C-alpha positions as protocol buffer text, in pm:
chain_id: "A"
residue {
  index: 1
  type: UNK
  ca { x: 5459 y: 2097 z: 2010 }
}
residue {
  index: 2
  type: UNK
  ca { x: 5252 y: 2073 z: 2325 }
}
residue {
  index: 3
  type: UNK
  ca { x: 5343 y: 1911 z: 2659 }
}
residue {
  index: 4
  type: UNK
  ca { x: 5179 y: 1573 z: 2583 }
}
residue {
  index: 5
  type: UNK
  ca { x: 5357 y: 1552 z: 2248 }
}
residue {
  index: 6
  type: UNK
  ca { x: 5696 y: 1612 z: 2409 }
}
residue {
  index: 7
  type: UNK
  ca { x: 5652 y: 1304 z: 2627 }
}
residue {
  index: 8
  type: UNK
  ca { x: 5538 y: 1093 z: 2332 }
}
residue {
  index: 9
  type: UNK
  ca { x: 5852 y: 1210 z: 2150 }
}
residue {
  index: 10
  type: UNK
  ca { x: 6071 y: 1114 z: 2448 }
}
residue {
  index: 11
  type: UNK
  ca { x: 5964 y: 751 z: 2405 }
}
residue {
  index: 12
  type: UNK
  ca { x: 6096 y: 760 z: 2046 }
}
residue {
  index: 13
  type: UNK
  ca { x: 6423 y: 927 z: 2159 }
}
residue {
  index: 14
  type: UNK
  ca { x: 6484 y: 661 z: 2426 }
}
residue {
  index: 15
  type: UNK
  ca { x: 6836 y: 515 z: 2415 }
}
residue {
  index: 16
  type: UNK
  ca { x: 6819 y: 152 z: 2539 }
}
residue {
  index: 17
  type: UNK
  ca { x: 7200 y: 127 z: 2549 }
}
residue {
  index: 18
  type: UNK
  ca { x: 7207 y: 387 z: 2829 }
}
residue {
  index: 19
  type: UNK
  ca { x: 6950 y: 191 z: 3031 }
}
residue {
  index: 20
  type: UNK
  ca { x: 7116 y: -148 z: 3067 }
}
residue {
  index: 21
  type: UNK
  ca { x: 6976 y: -334 z: 3369 }
}
residue {
  index: 22
  type: UNK
  ca { x: 6767 y: -28 z: 3462 }
}
residue {
  index: 23
  type: UNK
  ca { x: 6424 y: -70 z: 3616 }
}
residue {
  index: 24
  type: UNK
  ca { x: 6324 y: 283 z: 3715 }
}
residue {
  index: 25
  type: UNK
  ca { x: 6038 y: 529 z: 3675 }
}
residue {
  index: 26
  type: UNK
  ca { x: 6085 y: 898 z: 3601 }
}
residue {
  index: 27
  type: UNK
  ca { x: 5789 y: 1128 z: 3664 }
}
residue {
  index: 28
  type: UNK
  ca { x: 5714 y: 1486 z: 3560 }
}
residue {
  index: 29
  type: UNK
  ca { x: 5450 y: 1690 z: 3744 }
}
residue {
  index: 30
  type: UNK
  ca { x: 5369 y: 1973 z: 3505 }
}
residue {
  index: 31
  type: UNK
  ca { x: 5178 y: 2282 z: 3623 }
}
residue {
  index: 32
  type: UNK
  ca { x: 5013 y: 2561 z: 3423 }
}
residue {
  index: 33
  type: UNK
  ca { x: 4768 y: 2565 z: 3134 }
}
residue {
  index: 34
  type: UNK
  ca { x: 4890 y: 2227 z: 3005 }
}
residue {
  index: 35
  type: UNK
  ca { x: 4915 y: 2071 z: 3353 }
}
residue {
  index: 36
  type: UNK
  ca { x: 4953 y: 1697 z: 3375 }
}
residue {
  index: 37
  type: UNK
  ca { x: 5148 y: 1413 z: 3524 }
}
residue {
  index: 38
  type: UNK
  ca { x: 5363 y: 1198 z: 3298 }
}
residue {
  index: 39
  type: UNK
  ca { x: 5579 y: 901 z: 3391 }
}
residue {
  index: 40
  type: UNK
  ca { x: 5834 y: 717 z: 3183 }
}
residue {
  index: 41
  type: UNK
  ca { x: 5895 y: 364 z: 3306 }
}
residue {
  index: 42
  type: UNK
  ca { x: 6219 y: 207 z: 3193 }
}
residue {
  index: 43
  type: UNK
  ca { x: 6243 y: -170 z: 3228 }
}
residue {
  index: 44
  type: UNK
  ca { x: 6399 y: -451 z: 3026 }
}
residue {
  index: 45
  type: UNK
  ca { x: 6552 y: -208 z: 2777 }
}
residue {
  index: 46
  type: UNK
  ca { x: 6215 y: -52 z: 2691 }
}
residue {
  index: 47
  type: UNK
  ca { x: 6048 y: 278 z: 2773 }
}
residue {
  index: 48
  type: UNK
  ca { x: 5677 y: 311 z: 2843 }
}
residue {
  index: 49
  type: UNK
  ca { x: 5482 y: 637 z: 2881 }
}
residue {
  index: 50
  type: UNK
  ca { x: 5230 y: 635 z: 3167 }
}
residue {
  index: 51
  type: UNK
  ca { x: 4994 y: 932 z: 3149 }
}
residue {
  index: 52
  type: UNK
  ca { x: 4869 y: 1024 z: 3494 }
}
residue {
  index: 53
  type: UNK
  ca { x: 5189 y: 904 z: 3657 }
}
residue {
  index: 54
  type: UNK
  ca { x: 5259 y: 635 z: 3914 }
}
residue {
  index: 55
  type: UNK
  ca { x: 5231 y: 617 z: 4291 }
}
residue {
  index: 56
  type: UNK
  ca { x: 5602 y: 581 z: 4373 }
}
residue {
  index: 57
  type: UNK
  ca { x: 5836 y: 710 z: 4102 }
}
residue {
  index: 58
  type: UNK
  ca { x: 6212 y: 682 z: 4156 }
}
residue {
  index: 59
  type: UNK
  ca { x: 6262 y: 1049 z: 4066 }
}
residue {
  index: 60
  type: UNK
  ca { x: 6013 y: 1332 z: 4020 }
}
residue {
  index: 61
  type: UNK
  ca { x: 6053 y: 1659 z: 3832 }
}
residue {
  index: 62
  type: UNK
  ca { x: 5821 y: 1949 z: 3918 }
}
residue {
  index: 63
  type: UNK
  ca { x: 5801 y: 2246 z: 3681 }
}
residue {
  index: 64
  type: UNK
  ca { x: 5568 y: 2465 z: 3480 }
}
residue {
  index: 65
  type: UNK
  ca { x: 5446 y: 2378 z: 3133 }
}
residue {
  index: 66
  type: UNK
  ca { x: 5624 y: 2682 z: 2990 }
}
residue {
  index: 67
  type: UNK
  ca { x: 5958 y: 2588 z: 3145 }
}
residue {
  index: 68
  type: UNK
  ca { x: 5917 y: 2225 z: 3036 }
}
residue {
  index: 69
  type: UNK
  ca { x: 5851 y: 2329 z: 2676 }
}
residue {
  index: 70
  type: UNK
  ca { x: 6155 y: 2559 z: 2682 }
}
residue {
  index: 71
  type: UNK
  ca { x: 6364 y: 2272 z: 2817 }
}
residue {
  index: 72
  type: UNK
  ca { x: 6232 y: 2031 z: 2553 }
}
residue {
  index: 73
  type: UNK
  ca { x: 6321 y: 2283 z: 2280 }
}
residue {
  index: 74
  type: UNK
  ca { x: 6672 y: 2331 z: 2419 }
}
residue {
  index: 75
  type: UNK
  ca { x: 6600 y: 2692 z: 2517 }
}
residue {
  index: 76
  type: UNK
  ca { x: 6629 y: 2634 z: 2893 }
}
residue {
  index: 77
  type: UNK
  ca { x: 6920 y: 2448 z: 3050 }
}
residue {
  index: 78
  type: UNK
  ca { x: 6791 y: 2194 z: 3306 }
}
residue {
  index: 79
  type: UNK
  ca { x: 7080 y: 2267 z: 3544 }
}
residue {
  index: 80
  type: UNK
  ca { x: 7011 y: 2642 z: 3533 }
}
residue {
  index: 81
  type: UNK
  ca { x: 6639 y: 2575 z: 3587 }
}
residue {
  index: 82
  type: UNK
  ca { x: 6722 y: 2358 z: 3888 }
}
residue {
  index: 83
  type: UNK
  ca { x: 6951 y: 2612 z: 4052 }
}
residue {
  index: 84
  type: UNK
  ca { x: 6707 y: 2899 z: 3988 }
}
residue {
  index: 85
  type: UNK
  ca { x: 6422 y: 2701 z: 4148 }
}
residue {
  index: 86
  type: UNK
  ca { x: 6221 y: 2674 z: 3823 }
}
residue {
  index: 87
  type: UNK
  ca { x: 6278 y: 2297 z: 3831 }
}
residue {
  index: 88
  type: UNK
  ca { x: 6242 y: 2098 z: 4152 }
}
residue {
  index: 89
  type: UNK
  ca { x: 6366 y: 1740 z: 4173 }
}
residue {
  index: 90
  type: UNK
  ca { x: 6272 y: 1488 z: 4442 }
}
residue {
  index: 91
  type: UNK
  ca { x: 6390 y: 1133 z: 4480 }
}
residue {
  index: 92
  type: UNK
  ca { x: 6706 y: 992 z: 4321 }
}
residue {
  index: 93
  type: UNK
  ca { x: 6903 y: 1298 z: 4202 }
}
residue {
  index: 94
  type: UNK
  ca { x: 7169 y: 1071 z: 4048 }
}
residue {
  index: 95
  type: UNK
  ca { x: 6899 y: 916 z: 3833 }
}
residue {
  index: 96
  type: UNK
  ca { x: 6782 y: 1262 z: 3727 }
}
residue {
  index: 97
  type: UNK
  ca { x: 7129 y: 1331 z: 3591 }
}
residue {
  index: 98
  type: UNK
  ca { x: 7095 y: 1035 z: 3352 }
}
residue {
  index: 99
  type: UNK
  ca { x: 6802 y: 1185 z: 3160 }
}
residue {
  index: 100
  type: UNK
  ca { x: 7022 y: 1342 z: 2885 }
}
residue {
  index: 101
  type: UNK
  ca { x: 7184 y: 1002 z: 2814 }
}
residue {
  index: 102
  type: UNK
  ca { x: 6855 y: 812 z: 2828 }
}
residue {
  index: 103
  type: UNK
  ca { x: 6671 y: 1059 z: 2605 }
}
residue {
  index: 104
  type: UNK
  ca { x: 6932 y: 1223 z: 2380 }
}
residue {
  index: 105
  type: UNK
  ca { x: 6798 y: 1511 z: 2173 }
}
residue {
  index: 106
  type: UNK
  ca { x: 6944 y: 1637 z: 1848 }
}
residue {
  index: 107
  type: UNK
  ca { x: 7085 y: 1988 z: 1895 }
}
């Protein structure tokens, strides 16, 4: 799976029950060979992928394509990546912590 496919998959994993009354945008700035900017806008119980990102996301994640793919595959713990500096988060940190509930992945 490549970086773009992981974000398309996130839309299908979206858990509307965890997003009640939420109107927020999450953005990932991915660096490396598969660099890109991807935003997931959550509003009215729906999730929309916005390739290229948005101007003012509520929370932004900055990391390499390799680390993102490892995270998406469950091979890199997001908390460990954050504390090691491999993942940088700006904006609403509390919102960042809701990602696992909003996009649950089978493990």
